[in-house]
C-alpha atoms as a printed R data frame, in Angstrom:
    type eleno elety resid chain resno       x       y       z
1   ATOM     1    CA   MET     A     1 -27.195  -9.887   8.276
2   ATOM     2    CA   LYS     A     2 -23.847 -11.564   8.135
3   ATOM     3    CA   GLN     A     3 -22.484 -12.028  11.681
4   ATOM     4    CA   ALA     A     4 -18.530 -11.646  11.681
5   ATOM     5    CA   TYR     A     5 -14.953 -10.691  13.775
6   ATOM     6    CA   ALA     A     6 -13.190  -7.239  13.126
7   ATOM     7    CA   ALA     A     7 -10.975  -5.400  14.889
8   ATOM     8    CA   VAL     A     8 -12.318  -1.865  15.686
9   ATOM     9    CA   SER     A     9 -10.713   1.033  15.983
10  ATOM    10    CA   ARG     A    10 -12.614   3.812  18.384
11  ATOM    11    CA   GLU     A    11 -10.722   5.770  20.036
12  ATOM    12    CA   LYS     A    12  -7.275   7.857  18.445
13  ATOM    13    CA   ALA     A    13  -3.618   6.249  18.610
14  ATOM    14    CA   LYS     A    14  -5.600   3.256  20.985
15  ATOM    15    CA   PRO     A    15  -5.075  -0.048  20.712
16  ATOM    16    CA   LEU     A    16  -7.916  -1.751  18.297
17  ATOM    17    CA   ILE     A    17 -10.623  -3.991  19.962
18  ATOM    18    CA   LEU     A    18 -11.972  -7.066  18.541
19  ATOM    19    CA   GLU     A    19 -15.541  -7.390  18.164
20  ATOM    20    CA   CYS     A    20 -18.577  -9.161  16.549
21  ATOM    21    CA   ILE     A    21 -19.851  -7.118  13.828
22  ATOM    22    CA   GLY     A    22 -23.177  -7.425  11.206
23  ATOM    23    CA   ILE     A    23 -22.357  -6.822   7.852
24  ATOM    24    CA   GLU     A    24 -25.193  -6.087   5.004
25  ATOM    25    CA   GLU     A    25 -26.125  -8.599   2.064
26  ATOM    26    CA   PRO     A    26 -24.167  -7.033  -0.654
27  ATOM    27    CA   ARG     A    27 -25.951  -4.496  -2.645
28  ATOM    28    CA   ALA     A    28 -26.434  -4.841  -6.411
29  ATOM    29    CA   ASP     A    29 -22.852  -3.183  -7.479
30  ATOM    30    CA   GLU     A    30 -21.114  -4.937  -4.558
31  ATOM    31    CA   ILE     A    31 -19.563  -8.353  -3.304
32  ATOM    32    CA   LEU     A    32 -19.083 -10.044   0.001
33  ATOM    33    CA   VAL     A    33 -15.750 -11.414   0.673
34  ATOM    34    CA   ARG     A    34 -14.841 -14.126   2.781
35  ATOM    35    CA   ILE     A    35 -11.708 -12.697   4.079
36  ATOM    36    CA   VAL     A    36  -8.919 -15.144   4.382
37  ATOM    37    CA   ALA     A    37  -5.752 -12.429   5.112
38  ATOM    38    CA   SER     A    38  -4.736  -9.154   5.408
39  ATOM    39    CA   GLY     A    39  -1.807  -6.690   5.346
40  ATOM    40    CA   VAL     A    40  -0.963  -4.519   7.604
41  ATOM    41    CA   CYS     A    41   0.199  -1.128   6.099
42  ATOM    42    CA   HIS     A    42   1.584   2.025   7.270
43  ATOM    43    CA   THR     A    43  -1.523   3.991   6.282
44  ATOM    44    CA   ASP     A    44  -3.444   1.996   8.560
45  ATOM    45    CA   LEU     A    45  -1.678   3.343  11.036
46  ATOM    46    CA   VAL     A    46  -1.477   6.521  10.152
47  ATOM    47    CA   VAL     A    47  -5.947   6.219   9.929
48  ATOM    48    CA   ARG     A    48  -5.675   4.522  13.309
49  ATOM    49    CA   ASP     A    49  -3.930   8.060  15.084
50  ATOM    50    CA   GLN     A    50  -6.320  10.342  12.901
51  ATOM    51    CA   GLY     A    51  -3.852  11.053  10.547
52  ATOM    52    CA   TYR     A    52  -6.467  11.439   8.034
53  ATOM    53    CA   ASP     A    53 -10.037  12.220   9.372
54  ATOM    54    CA   VAL     A    54 -11.996   9.253   9.049
55  ATOM    55    CA   PRO     A    55 -14.535   8.835  11.729
56  ATOM    56    CA   GLN     A    56 -14.512   6.559  14.462
57  ATOM    57    CA   PRO     A    57 -15.249   3.916  15.239
58  ATOM    58    CA   VAL     A    58 -13.888   2.470  12.012
59  ATOM    59    CA   VAL     A    59 -12.910  -1.057  10.687
60  ATOM    60    CA   LEU     A    60  -9.584  -0.319   8.689
61  ATOM    61    CA   GLY     A    61  -7.715  -2.661   6.614
62  ATOM    62    CA   HIS     A    62  -6.930  -2.301   2.467
63  ATOM    63    CA   GLU     A    63  -4.754  -5.121   2.110
64  ATOM    64    CA   GLY     A    64  -7.488  -8.036   1.746
65  ATOM    65    CA   SER     A    65  -7.198 -11.287   0.112
66  ATOM    66    CA   GLY     A    66 -10.044 -13.920   0.076
67  ATOM    67    CA   VAL     A    67 -12.910 -15.992  -1.145
68  ATOM    68    CA   VAL     A    68 -15.933 -14.355  -2.844
69  ATOM    69    CA   GLU     A    69 -19.230 -15.509  -0.866
70  ATOM    70    CA   ALA     A    70 -22.070 -13.244  -2.521
71  ATOM    71    CA   VAL     A    71 -22.343 -10.946  -5.162
72  ATOM    72    CA   GLY     A    72 -25.079  -8.385  -5.928
73  ATOM    73    CA   SER     A    73 -27.099  -8.742  -9.162
74  ATOM    74    CA   ALA     A    74 -25.798  -5.620 -11.125
75  ATOM    75    CA   VAL     A    75 -21.926  -7.667 -10.882
76  ATOM    76    CA   LYS     A    76 -20.911  -9.436 -14.178
77  ATOM    77    CA   ASP     A    77 -17.306 -10.332 -13.905
78  ATOM    78    CA   LEU     A    78 -16.775 -12.041 -10.508
79  ATOM    79    CA   VAL     A    79 -19.101 -15.551  -9.122
80  ATOM    80    CA   PRO     A    80 -19.124 -16.889  -5.649
81  ATOM    81    CA   GLY     A    81 -16.151 -19.315  -5.083
82  ATOM    82    CA   ASP     A    82 -13.716 -16.686  -7.254
83  ATOM    83    CA   HIS     A    83 -10.495 -15.968  -5.373
84  ATOM    84    CA   VAL     A    84  -9.820 -11.985  -5.080
85  ATOM    85    CA   ALA     A    85  -7.080  -9.460  -3.811
86  ATOM    86    CA   LEU     A    86  -8.529  -6.302  -2.618
87  ATOM    87    CA   SER     A    87  -7.455  -2.924  -3.840
88  ATOM    88    CA   TYR     A    88  -8.438   0.653  -3.741
89  ATOM    89    CA   ALA     A    89 -11.234   1.996  -4.391
90  ATOM    90    CA   TYR     A    90 -12.365   4.318  -7.007
91  ATOM    91    CA   CYS     A    91 -15.826   5.549  -9.095
92  ATOM    92    CA   GLY     A    92 -15.409   4.231 -12.367
93  ATOM    93    CA   LYS     A    93 -17.313   7.097 -13.978
94  ATOM    94    CA   CYS     A    94 -15.127  10.057 -13.936
95  ATOM    95    CA   GLU     A    95 -13.618  11.993 -16.641
96  ATOM    96    CA   LYS     A    96 -10.089  10.223 -14.660
97  ATOM    97    CA   CYS     A    97 -11.673   6.519 -14.595
98  ATOM    98    CA   LEU     A    98 -12.891   6.730 -17.606
99  ATOM    99    CA   SER     A    99  -9.061   7.546 -19.546
100 ATOM   100    CA   GLY     A   100  -7.785   4.605 -17.729
101 ATOM   101    CA   THR     A   101  -6.166   6.277 -14.280
102 ATOM   102    CA   PRO     A   102  -8.062   5.174 -11.720
103 ATOM   103    CA   PHE     A   103  -5.517   6.282  -9.058
104 ATOM   104    CA   TYR     A   104  -6.484  10.250  -9.938
105 ATOM   105    CA   CYS     A   105  -9.977   9.110  -9.470
106 ATOM   106    CA   GLU     A   106 -11.710  12.421  -8.781
107 ATOM   107    CA   ASP     A   107 -13.307  10.886  -5.727
108 ATOM   108    CA   PHE     A   108 -10.141   8.850  -4.540
109 ATOM   109    CA   PHE     A   109  -9.759  10.361  -0.888
110 ATOM   110    CA   GLY     A   110 -13.553  10.237  -0.129
111 ATOM   111    CA   ARG     A   111 -14.120   6.525  -1.761
112 ATOM   112    CA   ASN     A   112 -11.257   5.617   0.564
113 ATOM   113    CA   PHE     A   113 -11.248   7.113   3.062
114 ATOM   114    CA   ARG     A   114 -14.913   8.672   3.657
115 ATOM   115    CA   GLY     A   115 -15.795   5.775   5.619
116 ATOM   116    CA   THR     A   116 -19.096   5.478   4.273
117 ATOM   117    CA   ARG     A   117 -20.435   4.915   0.683
118 ATOM   118    CA   PRO     A   118 -21.221   7.527  -1.658
119 ATOM   119    CA   ASP     A   119 -24.662   7.898  -0.177
120 ATOM   120    CA   GLY     A   120 -23.356   8.048   3.636
121 ATOM   121    CA   THR     A   121 -24.403   4.356   4.552
122 ATOM   122    CA   CYS     A   122 -21.808   1.527   5.191
123 ATOM   123    CA   PRO     A   123 -22.896  -1.791   5.544
124 ATOM   124    CA   ILE     A   124 -21.463  -2.366   8.654
125 ATOM   125    CA   HIS     A   125 -23.010  -2.438  12.258
126 ATOM   126    CA   ASP     A   126 -21.829  -3.121  16.033
127 ATOM   127    CA   SER     A   127 -23.753  -5.519  18.168
128 ATOM   128    CA   HIS     A   128 -26.056  -3.153  19.034
129 ATOM   129    CA   GLY     A   129 -26.860  -2.061  15.388
130 ATOM   130    CA   LYS     A   130 -25.078   1.215  15.508
131 ATOM   131    CA   GLN     A   131 -23.564   1.852  12.130
132 ATOM   132    CA   ILE     A   132 -19.700   2.103  12.353
133 ATOM   133    CA   SER     A   133 -17.372   3.657   9.866
134 ATOM   134    CA   GLY     A   134 -16.034   1.036   7.165
135 ATOM   135    CA   CYS     A   135 -15.359   1.271   3.535
136 ATOM   136    CA   PHE     A   136 -12.250   1.681   3.993
137 ATOM   137    CA   PHE     A   137 -10.921   1.326   0.978
138 ATOM   138    CA   GLU     A   138 -14.151  -0.188   0.043
139 ATOM   139    CA   GLN     A   139 -13.170  -3.091   1.807
140 ATOM   140    CA   SER     A   140 -12.156  -2.487   5.324
141 ATOM   141    CA   SER     A   141 -10.117  -6.035   5.696
142 ATOM   142    CA   PHE     A   142 -10.099  -6.072   9.331
143 ATOM   143    CA   ALA     A   143 -12.751  -8.812   9.589
144 ATOM   144    CA   THR     A   144 -13.171 -12.042   8.721
145 ATOM   145    CA   TYR     A   145 -16.212 -10.715   6.076
146 ATOM   146    CA   ALA     A   146 -15.745  -7.821   3.901
147 ATOM   147    CA   ILE     A   147 -18.156  -6.200   1.250
148 ATOM   148    CA   ALA     A   148 -16.354  -4.331  -1.559
149 ATOM   149    CA   SER     A   149 -16.901  -3.877  -5.273
150 ATOM   150    CA   GLU     A   150 -16.318  -5.663  -8.339
151 ATOM   151    CA   ARG     A   151 -14.201  -2.756  -9.273
152 ATOM   152    CA   ASN     A   152 -11.503  -3.022  -6.574
153 ATOM   153    CA   ALA     A   153 -11.238  -6.942  -6.794
154 ATOM   154    CA   VAL     A   154  -9.019  -8.464  -8.618
155 ATOM   155    CA   LYS     A   155  -9.671 -12.404  -9.593
156 ATOM   156    CA   VAL     A   156  -6.384 -14.791  -9.418
157 ATOM   157    CA   ALA     A   157  -6.107 -18.186 -10.336
158 ATOM   158    CA   LYS     A   158  -7.018 -20.899  -7.325
159 ATOM   159    CA   ASP     A   159  -3.332 -22.392  -7.180
160 ATOM   160    CA   VAL     A   160  -2.002 -18.604  -5.840
161 ATOM   161    CA   PRO     A   161  -2.375 -18.423  -1.942
162 ATOM   162    CA   LEU     A   162  -4.321 -16.190  -0.710
163 ATOM   163    CA   GLU     A   163  -2.805 -16.045   2.658
164 ATOM   164    CA   LEU     A   164  -0.127 -14.127   0.745
165 ATOM   165    CA   ILE     A   165  -1.013 -11.671  -1.981
166 ATOM   166    CA   GLY     A   166  -2.993  -9.413   0.021
167 ATOM   167    CA   PRO     A   167  -0.285  -6.724   0.321
168 ATOM   168    CA   LEU     A   168  -0.449  -6.867  -3.676
169 ATOM   169    CA   GLY     A   169  -3.205  -4.327  -3.538
170 ATOM   170    CA   CYS     A   170  -1.843  -1.745  -1.944
171 ATOM   171    CA   GLY     A   171   1.896  -1.168  -0.379
172 ATOM   172    CA   LEU     A   172   3.827  -3.214  -2.646
173 ATOM   173    CA   GLN     A   173   1.490  -2.258  -5.697
174 ATOM   174    CA   THR     A   174   2.820   1.110  -4.242
175 ATOM   175    CA   GLY     A   175   6.419   0.607  -4.537
176 ATOM   176    CA   ALA     A   176   6.948  -1.495  -7.734
177 ATOM   177    CA   GLY     A   177   4.375   0.559  -9.700
178 ATOM   178    CA   ALA     A   178   6.344   3.758  -8.554
179 ATOM   179    CA   VAL     A   179   9.270   2.503 -10.278
180 ATOM   180    CA   LEU     A   180   7.513   0.352 -13.092
181 ATOM   181    CA   ASN     A   181   4.754   2.274 -14.110
182 ATOM   182    CA   CYS     A   182   5.707   6.179 -12.788
183 ATOM   183    CA   LEU     A   183   9.695   6.316 -13.169
184 ATOM   184    CA   LYS     A   184  10.173   4.021 -15.555
185 ATOM   185    CA   PRO     A   185  14.031   3.834 -15.139
186 ATOM   186    CA   LYS     A   186  15.461   2.689 -18.528
187 ATOM   187    CA   PRO     A   187  17.840  -0.121 -17.821
188 ATOM   188    CA   GLY     A   188  21.473   1.355 -16.504
189 ATOM   189    CA   SER     A   189  20.247   3.840 -14.877
190 ATOM   190    CA   SER     A   190  20.244   4.715 -11.153
191 ATOM   191    CA   ILE     A   191  18.159   5.113  -8.286
192 ATOM   192    CA   ALA     A   192  18.162   5.797  -4.564
193 ATOM   193    CA   VAL     A   193  15.395   4.439  -2.611
194 ATOM   194    CA   PHE     A   194  14.984   5.881   1.239
195 ATOM   195    CA   GLY     A   195  13.705   3.526   3.061
196 ATOM   196    CA   ALA     A   196  13.254  -0.100   3.307
197 ATOM   197    CA   GLY     A   197  10.545  -0.672   4.315
198 ATOM   198    CA   ALA     A   198   7.760  -2.787   2.633
199 ATOM   199    CA   VAL     A   199   7.224  -0.324  -0.052
200 ATOM   200    CA   GLY     A   200  11.115   0.776  -0.437
201 ATOM   201    CA   MET     A   201  11.578  -2.988  -0.504
202 ATOM   202    CA   ALA     A   202   8.925  -3.700  -3.511
203 ATOM   203    CA   ALA     A   203  10.796  -0.740  -5.204
204 ATOM   204    CA   THR     A   204  14.045  -2.404  -4.773
205 ATOM   205    CA   MET     A   205  13.204  -5.502  -6.426
206 ATOM   206    CA   ALA     A   206  11.167  -3.328  -9.286
207 ATOM   207    CA   ALA     A   207  14.210  -1.362  -9.971
208 ATOM   208    CA   LYS     A   208  16.241  -4.418 -10.189
209 ATOM   209    CA   ILE     A   209  13.187  -5.743 -13.119
210 ATOM   210    CA   ALA     A   210  13.580  -2.890 -14.688
211 ATOM   211    CA   GLY     A   211  17.533  -3.080 -15.365
212 ATOM   212    CA   CYS     A   212  18.716  -0.136 -13.006
213 ATOM   213    CA   ALA     A   213  22.932  -0.576 -13.165
214 ATOM   214    CA   THR     A   214  22.993   1.570  -9.448
215 ATOM   215    CA   ILE     A   215  20.366   0.535  -6.565
216 ATOM   216    CA   ILE     A   216  21.297   2.294  -3.454
217 ATOM   217    CA   VAL     A   217  19.049   1.799  -0.572
218 ATOM   218    CA   ILE     A   218  19.045   4.318   2.533
219 ATOM   219    CA   ASP     A   219  17.486   3.242   6.104
220 ATOM   220    CA   LEU     A   220  18.686   3.075   9.644
221 ATOM   221    CA   ASN     A   221  18.145  -0.806   9.875
222 ATOM   222    CA   ASP     A   222  21.073  -2.971   9.075
223 ATOM   223    CA   GLU     A   223  19.329  -5.928   8.731
224 ATOM   224    CA   ARG     A   224  16.925  -3.952   6.618
225 ATOM   225    CA   LEU     A   225  19.544  -3.232   4.412
226 ATOM   226    CA   GLU     A   226  21.130  -6.341   4.280
227 ATOM   227    CA   LEU     A   227  17.892  -7.844   2.997
228 ATOM   228    CA   SER     A   228  17.762  -5.119   0.740
229 ATOM   229    CA   ARG     A   229  21.198  -6.502  -1.145
230 ATOM   230    CA   GLU     A   230  20.150  -9.907  -1.223
231 ATOM   231    CA   LEU     A   231  16.603  -8.205  -3.125
232 ATOM   232    CA   GLY     A   232  18.267  -5.948  -5.913
233 ATOM   233    CA   ALA     A   233  20.195  -3.137  -4.239
234 ATOM   234    CA   THR     A   234  23.860  -2.781  -5.443
235 ATOM   235    CA   HIS     A   235  24.835  -0.437  -2.581
236 ATOM   236    CA   THR     A   236  23.365   0.516   1.229
237 ATOM   237    CA   ILE     A   237  23.704   3.409   3.543
238 ATOM   238    CA   ASN     A   238  22.974   3.368   7.047
239 ATOM   239    CA   ALA     A   239  21.636   6.959   7.769
240 ATOM   240    CA   ARG     A   240  22.155   6.677  11.063
241 ATOM   241    CA   ARG     A   241  26.038   6.560  10.744
242 ATOM   242    CA   LEU     A   242  26.682   8.573   7.047
243 ATOM   243    CA   ASP     A   243  24.879  11.413   5.573
244 ATOM   244    CA   SER     A   244  22.855  10.159   3.173
245 ATOM   245    CA   VAL     A   245  23.263  12.713   0.386
246 ATOM   246    CA   ALA     A   246  27.197  12.906   0.281
247 ATOM   247    CA   ALA     A   247  27.274   9.497   0.423
248 ATOM   248    CA   ILE     A   248  25.258   8.875  -2.410
249 ATOM   249    CA   ARG     A   249  27.362  11.266  -4.562
250 ATOM   250    CA   LYS     A   250  30.649   9.235  -3.779
251 ATOM   251    CA   ILE     A   251  28.565   6.511  -5.406
252 ATOM   252    CA   VAL     A   252  27.122   8.681  -7.849
253 ATOM   253    CA   PRO     A   253  29.086  11.869  -8.406
254 ATOM   254    CA   ALA     A   254  26.537  13.618 -10.528
255 ATOM   255    CA   GLY     A   255  23.376  12.615  -8.439
256 ATOM   256    CA   VAL     A   256  21.071   9.851  -9.262
257 ATOM   257    CA   ASP     A   257  18.454   9.601 -12.562
258 ATOM   258    CA   PHE     A   258  15.580   8.704  -9.677
259 ATOM   259    CA   SER     A   259  14.919   8.590  -6.180
260 ATOM   260    CA   LEU     A   260  12.035   7.751  -4.474
261 ATOM   261    CA   GLU     A   261  10.933   8.764  -1.198
262 ATOM   262    CA   CYS     A   262   9.234   6.333   0.941
263 ATOM   263    CA   THR     A   263   9.385   7.328   4.703
264 ATOM   264    CA   SER     A   264   6.996   9.911   5.375
265 ATOM   265    CA   SER     A   265   9.871  12.207   6.922
266 ATOM   266    CA   PRO     A   266  10.033  15.623   5.750
267 ATOM   267    CA   ARG     A   267  13.359  15.974   6.802
268 ATOM   268    CA   VAL     A   268  13.962  12.833   4.062
269 ATOM   269    CA   PHE     A   269  11.942  14.238   1.269
270 ATOM   270    CA   ARG     A   270  14.997  17.130   1.301
271 ATOM   271    CA   GLN     A   271  17.037  14.539   0.747
272 ATOM   272    CA   ALA     A   272  15.386  12.268  -1.474
273 ATOM   273    CA   VAL     A   273  15.494  15.702  -3.944
274 ATOM   274    CA   ASP     A   274  18.825  17.154  -2.977
275 ATOM   275    CA   CYS     A   275  20.412  13.907  -4.275
276 ATOM   276    CA   LEU     A   276  19.704  13.950  -7.723
277 ATOM   277    CA   GLY     A   277  21.526  14.592 -10.376
278 ATOM   278    CA   THR     A   278  20.446  16.720 -13.590
279 ATOM   279    CA   PRO     A   279  17.612  16.548 -15.005
280 ATOM   280    CA   GLY     A   280  16.775  13.764 -12.156
281 ATOM   281    CA   THR     A   281  13.366  12.722 -10.801
282 ATOM   282    CA   CYS     A   282  12.123  11.994  -7.131
283 ATOM   283    CA   GLY     A   283   8.818   9.977  -6.638
284 ATOM   284    CA   LEU     A   284   7.017  10.912  -3.148
285 ATOM   285    CA   VAL     A   285   5.132   8.277  -1.972
286 ATOM   286    CA   GLY     A   286   5.544   8.065   2.297
287 ATOM   287    CA   SER     A   287   1.904   8.597   3.475
288 ATOM   288    CA   SER     A   288   2.411  11.553   5.941
289 ATOM   289    CA   ALA     A   289  -0.329  12.952   7.931
290 ATOM   290    CA   LEU     A   290  -2.328  15.905   6.391
291 ATOM   291    CA   GLY     A   291  -0.625  19.370   7.167
292 ATOM   292    CA   THR     A   292   3.023  17.473   7.366
293 ATOM   293    CA   GLU     A   293   5.241  20.702   5.475
294 ATOM   294    CA   GLY     A   294   8.865  19.479   3.532
295 ATOM   295    CA   THR     A   295  11.112  22.530   2.440
296 ATOM   296    CA   ILE     A   296  13.100  22.032  -0.727
297 ATOM   297    CA   ASP     A   297  15.481  24.497  -2.552
298 ATOM   298    CA   ILE     A   298  13.485  25.619  -5.219
299 ATOM   299    CA   GLY     A   299  16.838  26.357  -7.213
300 ATOM   300    CA   ASN     A   300  17.121  22.403  -7.675
301 ATOM   301    CA   PHE     A   301  14.639  22.469  -9.992
302 ATOM   302    CA   LEU     A   302  15.640  25.302 -12.552
303 ATOM   303    CA   PHE     A   303  17.561  22.614 -14.336
304 ATOM   304    CA   GLY     A   304  14.984  20.110 -15.302
305 ATOM   305    CA   ARG     A   305  14.732  18.532 -11.835
306 ATOM   306    CA   THR     A   306  11.006  16.798 -11.270
307 ATOM   307    CA   LEU     A   307   8.628  16.494  -7.748
308 ATOM   308    CA   ILE     A   308   6.252  13.792  -8.360
309 ATOM   309    CA   GLY     A   309   3.483  12.369  -6.261
310 ATOM   310    CA   VAL     A   310   2.569   8.525  -7.091
311 ATOM   311    CA   VAL     A   311  -0.421   7.574  -5.669
312 ATOM   312    CA   GLU     A   312  -0.835   3.068  -5.160
313 ATOM   313    CA   GLY     A   313   2.087   3.452  -7.649
314 ATOM   314    CA   GLN     A   314  -0.330   4.530 -10.557
315 ATOM   315    CA   SER     A   315  -1.159   0.990 -11.091
316 ATOM   316    CA   VAL     A   316  -4.471  -0.027 -12.687
317 ATOM   317    CA   PRO     A   317  -4.984  -3.083  -9.964
318 ATOM   318    CA   SER     A   318  -6.515  -5.406 -12.614
319 ATOM   319    CA   GLU     A   319  -3.658  -5.224 -14.949
320 ATOM   320    CA   PHE     A   320  -0.636  -4.554 -12.297
321 ATOM   321    CA   VAL     A   321  -1.493  -7.287  -9.272
322 ATOM   322    CA   PRO     A   322  -1.525 -10.380 -11.693
323 ATOM   323    CA   GLN     A   323   1.901  -8.844 -13.386
324 ATOM   324    CA   LEU     A   324   3.218  -8.519  -9.782
325 ATOM   325    CA   ILE     A   325   1.838 -12.066  -8.960
326 ATOM   326    CA   GLU     A   326   3.819 -13.171 -12.553
327 ATOM   327    CA   TYR     A   327   6.906 -12.155 -11.692
328 ATOM   328    CA   TRP     A   328   6.499 -13.881  -8.233
329 ATOM   329    CA   GLN     A   329   6.362 -16.738  -9.762
330 ATOM   330    CA   GLN     A   330   9.293 -16.384 -11.850
331 ATOM   331    CA   GLY     A   331  11.201 -15.502  -8.733
332 ATOM   332    CA   LEU     A   332  11.983 -11.990 -10.100
333 ATOM   333    CA   PHE     A   333   9.773 -10.450  -6.892
334 ATOM   334    CA   PRO     A   334   9.878 -12.496  -3.870
335 ATOM   335    CA   PHE     A   335   7.985 -10.565  -1.672
336 ATOM   336    CA   ASP     A   336   7.495 -13.847   0.942
337 ATOM   337    CA   LYS     A   337  10.546 -12.712   1.866
338 ATOM   338    CA   LEU     A   338   9.045  -9.910   3.934
339 ATOM   339    CA   VAL     A   339   6.259 -11.055   5.829
340 ATOM   340    CA   GLN     A   340   5.529 -12.378   8.738
341 ATOM   341    CA   PHE     A   341   2.116 -14.009   9.843
342 ATOM   342    CA   TYR     A   342  -0.133 -13.042  12.662
343 ATOM   343    CA   ASP     A   343  -3.592 -14.203  13.891
344 ATOM   344    CA   LEU     A   344  -6.458 -11.228  13.915
345 ATOM   345    CA   ASP     A   345  -6.193 -11.461  17.517
346 ATOM   346    CA   GLN     A   346  -2.493 -10.193  17.475
347 ATOM   347    CA   ILE     A   347  -3.701  -6.959  15.149
348 ATOM   348    CA   ASN     A   348  -2.238  -4.512  18.296
349 ATOM   349    CA   GLU     A   349   1.106  -6.626  18.131
350 ATOM   350    CA   ALA     A   350   1.274  -6.649  14.438
351 ATOM   351    CA   MET     A   351   0.592  -3.133  14.135
352 ATOM   352    CA   ALA     A   352   3.371  -2.356  17.599
353 ATOM   353    CA   ASP     A   353   5.905  -4.709  15.331
354 ATOM   354    CA   SER     A   354   5.435  -2.359  12.013
355 ATOM   355    CA   GLU     A   355   5.766   0.513  13.937
356 ATOM   356    CA   SER     A   356   9.073  -0.742  15.534
357 ATOM   357    CA   GLY     A   357  10.360  -1.985  12.486
358 ATOM   358    CA   LYS     A   358  11.020  -5.673  13.749
359 ATOM   359    CA   VAL     A   359   8.633  -6.353  11.153
360 ATOM   360    CA   ILE     A   360   8.504  -5.569   7.686
361 ATOM   361    CA   LYS     A   361   5.014  -6.439   6.433
362 ATOM   362    CA   PRO     A   362   2.687  -8.225   9.045
363 ATOM   363    CA   ILE     A   363  -0.064 -10.024   7.432
364 ATOM   364    CA   LEU     A   364  -3.076 -11.137   9.718
365 ATOM   365    CA   ARG     A   365  -4.835 -14.404   8.845
366 ATOM   366    CA   MET     A   366  -8.623 -14.814   9.832
367 ATOM   367    CA   LYS     A   367  -9.887 -17.885  11.353
368 ATOM   368    CA   HIS     A   368 -13.238 -18.905  10.176
């Protein structure tokens, strides 16, 4: 049993508690990772507040990065000492996984949100030996050590800064992948990105990489809008002062070719649909609590418009995370401008700063 330090969510919408925990040795298909850092994602906040019904107490965290410390007997491509970024979980056996679309895994929700392994066990126990829910995205990286699988661990070069790259496994992969893997805009296209958080900023940088001629970013925060211009936005709209749809149509009278909804707000979702041109495609990536409903004008879709939900940027992490690292090294994806670092014992401050909009992407650094 490995001793570790973790932030545990024990009550709905309450601050996380720092505790000593025990972590089992990895099973045959598992790896033990010494976590160096972990990003804080909006989904962690949603689950803390029980927007998704993950059993509490639970160790959250799903943007981990670190060093492989031990591997199970069936692990083939990783060895102790390898540097890895951790991403989402998938079974690797269903039709969707075998066809190269693991983001549509038939057990995606279970593997990422069940709180246990598929057999109902969990490798995490509290100081009294009681099982704690974990296996969150097959990592639970708000801890100094985590059990993951070979499938969701992406090996990276040892000269890549581990403390920085965790968010590539989820939030940044989601935004960039929504543009590059899903919407696939042609050079010269127009796109409206609703929300200038980490996902929206990643989408903005990706739209620039894709060669979009018009990149409109909509948010309520002027500082974020200013940063989005630095990262690739050609136009910005403060939705607190302007009607977003009307402002977009002043820039692109016929409506934009693409839009991306990153806020999880039903009202903003409607705006992302209404600003489309013909045909036009809206990608939905905002992570709302289950049961959240939104309305659309059905007539909007009679002229070839498309609405698509985007999971994890439709990314295969082993391929896309290294691509994002390469873009970063080339200066095309400067996601380091989005981050602020915290120690693990500052996790509740980091979450509060994320919720308030003070910080775009908090990253927790672990002390060992």
